[in-house]
C-alpha positions in Angstrom: -0.2 0.1 0.1 2.1 3.1 -1.1 2.0 6.3 0.8 -0.4 4.2 3.7 0.6 1.7 6.8 -2.0 -0.7 7.9 -3.0 1.3 10.6 -3.8 4.1 8.6 -5.6 2.4 6.3 -7.8 1.3 9.1 -8.3 4.0 10.9 -9.9 5.1 7.8 -12.4 2.2 7.2 -13.9 3.4 10.2 -13.8 7.4 9.3 -15.9 5.8 6.1 -18.5 4.2 9.0 -17.7 3.8 12.5 -19.2 -0.2 12.5 -17.1 -1.2 10.1 -15.2 -4.0 12.9 -10.9 -4.8 12.5 -8.5 -7.7 13.2 -5.0 -7.2 13.5 -3.5 -10.1 11.8 0.4 -9.5 12.2 3.3 -12.2 12.8 5.2 -9.7 13.7 5.7 -8.5 17.7 3.5 -5.8 18.4 3.9 -2.6 20.1 1.7 -3.2 23.5 1.7 1.5 24.2 0.9 1.2 20.5 -2.0 -1.8 19.8 -3.5 -0.3 23.5 -4.1 3.4 22.3 -5.3 1.7 19.2 -8.0 -0.2 21.1 -8.6 2.5 23.0 -9.6 4.7 19.8 -11.1 2.0 18.8 -9.1 1.2 15.8 -9.1 -2.6 16.2 -11.1 -4.3 17.8 -10.2 -7.3 17.2 -6.4 -9.4 17.9 -4.6 -12.4 16.8 -0.4 -12.8 15.8 0.9 -15.9 13.0 0.5 -18.5 12.4 -3.4 -18.1 13.1 -5.3 -21.7 14.1 -8.6 -21.5 12.4 -10.5 -22.3 15.5 -9.0 -19.0 16.8 -10.1 -17.5 14.0 -13.8 -18.4 13.2 -13.5 -17.5 17.2 -12.8 -13.9 16.4 -14.7 -13.7 13.1 -17.4 -14.2 15.3 -17.0 -12.2 18.6 -16.5 -9.3 16.0 -19.5 -10.3 14.0 -21.7 -10.9 17.4 -20.0 -7.1 18.8 -21.3 -5.5 15.2 -24.5 -6.6 16.0 -24.5 -4.9 19.6 -23.2 -1.4 18.2 -25.1 -0.8 15.8 -28.7 -1.6 18.3 -27.1 0.8 20.7 -24.6 3.0 19.3 -22.6 4.1 22.0 
């Protein structure tokens, strides 16, 4: 993504639609402060560390779908 990193992309997505749910998936070590900052701003809703087990991905997607439905019914 020339000129745009992953966090910037997620923020732009959230700016376009506040109900979009995001899952950060990375193989790299995650800066805990950066993660907490993004989670607090609701830029990142979920996180998975590679290698990913299929059941963990399924569970996280299900969690985010449920959260999406709740947010649509009761926006904050």
